[in-house]
C-alpha positions as CSV (number, residue, x, y, z in Angstrom):
1,M,51.4,20.2,-12.9
2,G,52.3,23.1,-10.5
3,A,51.6,23.5,-6.8
4,G,48.3,25.1,-7.5
5,G,47.1,22.1,-9.4
6,E,48.2,19.8,-6.6
7,V,46.2,21.8,-4.0
8,R,43.0,21.7,-6.1
9,Y,43.4,17.9,-6.6
10,S,43.9,17.5,-2.8
11,C,40.8,19.6,-2.1
12,R,38.7,17.5,-4.5
13,R,39.9,14.3,-3.0
14,S,39.2,15.5,0.5
15,A,35.7,16.5,-0.5
16,V,35.0,13.1,-2.0
17,C,36.4,11.4,1.0
18,G,34.2,13.5,3.3
19,V,31.1,12.6,1.3
20,A,32.0,8.9,1.3
21,S,32.6,9.0,5.1
22,C,29.1,10.6,5.7
23,V,27.5,8.0,3.5
24,V,29.2,5.1,5.3
25,A,28.3,6.6,8.7
26,G,24.7,7.0,7.7
27,M,24.5,3.5,6.4
28,G,26.0,2.3,9.7
29,C,23.4,4.1,11.7
30,V,20.6,2.7,9.5
31,L,21.9,-0.8,10.0
32,V,22.1,-0.4,13.8
33,V,18.6,0.9,14.0
34,A,17.3,-1.9,11.7
35,M,19.0,-4.5,13.9
36,V,17.6,-3.1,17.1
37,V,14.1,-2.9,15.7
38,Y,14.4,-6.5,14.3
39,L,15.6,-7.9,17.6
40,M,12.9,-6.1,19.5
41,F,9.9,-6.6,17.4
42,R,10.1,-9.9,15.7
43,P,6.9,-11.9,16.5
44,N,8.4,-14.2,19.2
45,L,9.6,-11.2,21.3
46,L,6.3,-9.4,21.8
47,H,3.1,-11.2,22.7
48,A,-0.4,-9.8,23.5
49,T,-3.1,-11.7,25.3
50,A,-6.7,-10.7,26.2
51,A,-6.4,-11.9,29.8
52,G,-9.8,-10.6,31.0
53,A,-13.0,-9.0,29.7
54,E,-16.3,-8.0,31.2
55,L,-19.4,-7.3,29.1
56,S,-22.0,-5.8,31.5
57,T,-24.3,-4.2,29.0
58,F,-24.9,-5.3,25.4
59,S,-28.4,-4.7,24.0
60,L,-30.0,-3.6,20.8
61,A,-33.1,-1.5,20.2
62,L,-34.4,-3.2,17.1
63,K,-36.4,-0.3,15.7
64,E,-33.5,2.1,15.7
65,W,-30.8,-0.6,15.6
66,T,-29.1,1.3,18.5
67,L,-26.5,-0.7,20.4
68,S,-26.0,0.0,24.1
69,Y,-22.8,-1.3,25.5
70,N,-20.5,-1.4,28.5
71,L,-17.3,-3.3,27.9
72,S,-13.9,-3.5,29.6
73,V,-10.9,-5.5,28.5
74,G,-7.6,-6.3,30.0
75,V,-4.8,-6.9,27.5
76,D,-1.4,-8.2,28.6
77,L,1.6,-7.0,26.6
78,T,4.6,-9.3,27.2
79,R,8.1,-8.4,26.1
80,H,10.8,-11.1,26.2
81,N,13.9,-9.0,25.5
82,A,15.2,-7.7,28.8
83,R,17.9,-5.5,27.2
84,L,15.4,-3.1,25.6
85,A,12.8,-0.9,27.3
86,L,9.7,0.4,25.5
87,R,7.5,3.5,25.7
88,Y,4.1,3.4,24.2
89,H,2.3,6.6,23.1
90,S,-0.6,7.8,20.9
91,I,-2.6,4.7,22.0
92,A,-6.1,4.2,20.6
93,A,-8.5,1.3,21.1
94,D,-11.6,0.5,19.1
95,A,-14.4,-2.1,19.5
96,Y,-16.1,-3.7,16.5
97,Y,-19.2,-5.8,16.2
98,H,-19.4,-7.7,12.9
99,D,-17.0,-5.3,11.1
100,Q,-18.8,-2.2,12.4
101,R,-16.9,0.0,14.8
102,F,-19.2,0.9,17.7
103,A,-16.7,2.4,20.2
104,H,-13.5,4.3,20.4
105,A,-11.2,5.2,23.3
106,L,-7.9,6.8,23.9
107,L,-5.4,5.4,26.5
108,P,-2.7,7.1,28.4
109,D,1.0,6.8,27.4
110,F,3.0,4.3,29.5
111,S,6.5,2.8,29.6
112,Q,7.6,-0.8,29.9
113,P,11.0,-0.8,31.6
114,A,13.5,-3.6,31.2
115,S,12.6,-4.9,34.6
116,T,9.0,-5.4,33.7
117,N,8.1,-8.2,31.3
118,T,4.3,-7.9,31.2
119,T,2.2,-4.8,31.4
120,R,-1.6,-4.8,31.4
121,I,-3.6,-2.1,29.6
122,T,-7.3,-1.8,30.2
123,P,-9.4,-0.1,27.5
124,S,-13.1,0.4,28.4
125,F,-16.0,1.4,26.3
126,Q,-19.5,2.6,27.4
127,G,-22.2,4.3,25.4
128,R,-24.7,3.9,22.5
129,H,-24.1,3.5,18.8
130,Q,-26.4,3.0,15.8
131,L,-25.6,0.0,13.6
132,L,-25.8,0.4,9.9
133,G,-27.6,-2.1,7.7
134,G,-29.5,-5.2,8.8
135,L,-26.7,-7.8,8.8
136,A,-25.3,-6.7,12.1
137,A,-28.8,-6.6,13.6
138,A,-29.6,-10.1,12.3
139,A,-26.3,-11.3,13.8
140,F,-27.2,-9.8,17.1
141,R,-30.6,-11.5,17.2
142,R,-28.9,-14.9,16.5
143,E,-26.1,-14.3,19.1
144,D,-28.5,-13.0,21.6
145,T,-30.3,-16.3,21.5
146,E,-27.0,-18.2,21.9
147,G,-25.8,-15.9,24.7
148,I,-22.4,-15.3,23.2
149,Y,-21.3,-12.2,21.3
150,S,-18.5,-11.9,18.8
151,I,-16.6,-8.7,19.4
152,H,-13.2,-7.5,18.1
153,V,-11.1,-5.1,20.1
154,T,-8.2,-3.5,18.3
155,M,-5.5,-1.2,19.5
156,A,-2.9,0.9,17.8
157,A,0.2,2.6,19.4
158,K,3.4,4.2,18.5
159,T,6.5,3.1,20.2
160,E,9.9,4.3,21.3
161,I,12.9,2.0,22.1
162,K,15.3,2.7,24.9
163,L,18.5,0.8,25.1
164,T,19.5,-0.4,28.6
165,P,21.2,-0.2,31.0
166,S,21.5,3.4,29.8
167,A,18.3,5.1,28.6
168,I,20.2,7.9,26.9
169,I,19.9,6.2,23.5
170,R,16.3,6.3,22.3
171,L,15.2,5.2,18.9
172,P,11.7,5.4,17.2
173,G,10.1,2.0,17.1
174,P,7.5,0.7,14.6
175,N,3.7,1.3,15.0
176,I,2.0,-1.6,16.7
177,K,-1.4,-2.9,15.9
178,L,-3.3,-5.5,18.0
179,D,-6.4,-7.4,17.0
180,C,-8.1,-9.4,19.8
181,P,-11.1,-11.5,18.7
182,L,-13.4,-12.1,21.7
183,R,-16.4,-14.4,22.4
184,L,-18.2,-12.8,25.3
185,R,-21.1,-13.7,27.5
186,L,-23.2,-11.0,29.0
187,H,-22.3,-10.4,32.7
188,P,-24.7,-7.9,34.2
189,S,-23.6,-5.8,37.1
190,P,-25.1,-6.7,40.5
191,S,-27.5,-3.7,40.3
192,N,-28.9,-5.0,37.0
193,A,-28.7,-8.7,37.7
194,T,-32.3,-9.0,39.0
195,T,-33.9,-6.9,36.2
196,T,-32.1,-8.4,33.1
197,T,-34.2,-10.5,30.8
198,N,-31.2,-12.6,29.7
199,N,-30.8,-16.0,31.3
200,H,-27.3,-16.6,30.1
201,N,-24.8,-18.9,31.8
202,P,-22.4,-17.5,34.4
203,H,-19.5,-15.4,33.2
204,H,-16.5,-17.4,32.1
205,F,-13.6,-15.9,30.1
206,H,-10.7,-17.8,28.7
207,P,-7.5,-15.8,27.8
208,T,-7.3,-15.2,24.1
209,A,-4.2,-14.6,22.0
210,C,-4.2,-11.3,20.1
211,H,-2.7,-10.9,16.6
212,I,0.2,-8.4,16.4
213,S,1.2,-6.5,13.2
214,Y,3.7,-3.7,12.6
């Protein structure tokens, strides 16, 4: 084959090599990202605990099944990998009573630098919501007699991973979902303490582990 044939063959071989190099480089980037995400977000590296909660209002108007509530929760997010920093954004919190969502709140973005192992977020809910169906109302009457209410607080957030000591490399992290099952006693505020009709025991809250999913 002449010189022209050799040139065309060399060009084809160069093109194939270029494509193969791009594929190998892309697979390498995917493996690096997957490794970082795995090291950061496997279950034993990120824990969430409902460290505090206060339920100052929780009453139900039986005719309308309208729930009045005032709830605040403190959730501790603990990260055990000091080599990676996290940024949380698009954070939303919801409160459920017997599978019915009765409150929704948006939380500000925040960062968890490598020097900080635990960060507390404090969603709060206040307002009124009409419950649907009679099952939740029946559960409320039973729990109101017992003085302990079963409430689930869930949170969802998007994350960004920053590699330390340099924060130049930033990678998108997985979406995080928290589910905190709570058993709460009514703890009226001092202004309502003398007018409340509930004679519940003094407020005691035990820290509760939250379930994390990705």
